[in-house]
C-alpha positions in Angstrom: 27.2 9.3 3.1 25.5 5.9 2.9 23.0 6.8 5.6 19.3 6.1 5.1 16.8 7.5 7.6 13.1 6.9 7.3 10.6 8.1 9.8 7.2 6.4 10.2 4.9 8.5 12.4 1.2 8.8 13.2 0.7 12.4 12.4 2.4 15.5 11.0 3.3 18.4 13.2 6.0 21.1 13.4 8.7 18.7 14.4 7.9 16.4 11.5 7.9 19.3 9.1 11.4 20.4 10.3 12.6 16.8 9.8 11.2 16.8 6.2 13.0 20.1 5.5 16.3 18.3 6.3 15.6 15.8 3.5 14.5 12.9 5.7 11.7 10.7 4.3 8.5 10.7 6.3 5.7 8.1 6.1 2.5 8.9 7.8 0.4 6.1 9.2 -2.6 7.4 11.1 -3.4 4.1 12.9 0.2 3.6 14.1 0.5 2.5 17.7 4.1 1.2 17.7 6.9 3.3 19.2 10.3 2.2 18.1 13.6 3.2 16.5 15.5 0.8 14.3 19.2 1.5 13.7 21.3 -0.3 11.1 18.6 -3.0 10.8 19.9 -4.5 14.0 19.6 -2.2 17.0 16.0 -1.6 18.2 14.7 0.8 20.8 11.2 -0.2 21.7 8.8 1.3 24.3 6.4 4.2 25.0 8.8 7.0 24.2 7.7 9.3 21.4 11.0 9.5 19.5 10.1 12.7 17.8 8.9 14.7 20.7 9.2 15.4 24.4 9.1 12.6 26.9 6.9 12.0 29.9 8.3 10.9 33.3 6.7 7.5 33.0 8.0 6.8 29.4 10.2 3.7 29.0 12.2 2.0 26.3 14.1 -1.3 25.9 17.1 -1.8 23.7 17.6 -5.0 21.7 20.4 -5.8 19.3 18.8 -8.5 17.2 18.4 -8.5 13.4 15.3 -10.8 13.5 13.4 -8.5 15.9 14.4 -5.5 13.7 13.2 -7.2 10.6 9.9 -8.2 12.2 9.3 -4.6 13.3 10.2 -3.2 9.9 7.7 -5.7 8.3 5.1 -4.4 10.7 5.9 -0.8 9.8 6.2 -1.2 6.0 4.3 -4.3 5.3 
């Protein structure tokens, strides 16, 4: 359907395995400290929220709609 989803995460767990079973590409980076979601290479959610798990009461996130910020974060994730 023209949708590309790639997940970059620090470690594998049951949630990650369920995502893999749905055909979504997973890249594991053990040293990852960045928490963000990038949508359509333009919309960025950035903060302390673990996007693949439960949240804590003190988690936070900011939303940016900026292609340059999205590209910079993608470069950090994929090099």
